[in-house]
C-alpha positions, 0 to 999 in steps of 0.5 A: 062338201059341195057348192049348190046351185038352186034355181029360184024360179026354174022353167024346167027341171034342168034349172032346179038344182046343180051341185058340184063338189068343192074341188071341181066347183072352183075351176068351173067358176073361174071358167064361167068368169073367163068365158062370160066376164060381163055376165059372171060379174052379176055374182059378187063371189063365185067361190062362196056358198052364200046365196049370191045369184044370177037372174034368170036372163043372166043364167040363161046367157051364161048357159048359152055361153058355156054351151058355145065353148062346148060346141066349139071344142074350147071346153074339151081343150081346157079339160085336156090342159087341166088334166095335163 
């Protein structure tokens, strides 16, 4: 079982489809809410596969916020902590 993220009007192939298995979706959703709570608040329930969505501007802003955590090393630190 997985959680599917489907772009409703993607501007590139990367925005078309993303799937994560149910065991990894929840930590990712929590991380999104921690990294960018004001952006993530656009979805009412990150832990349901019910068609809730972010608009294009919010999705792009969230992607930028997540990319910044990768670039800064914050995401890698969280990954090490998660696996410890």
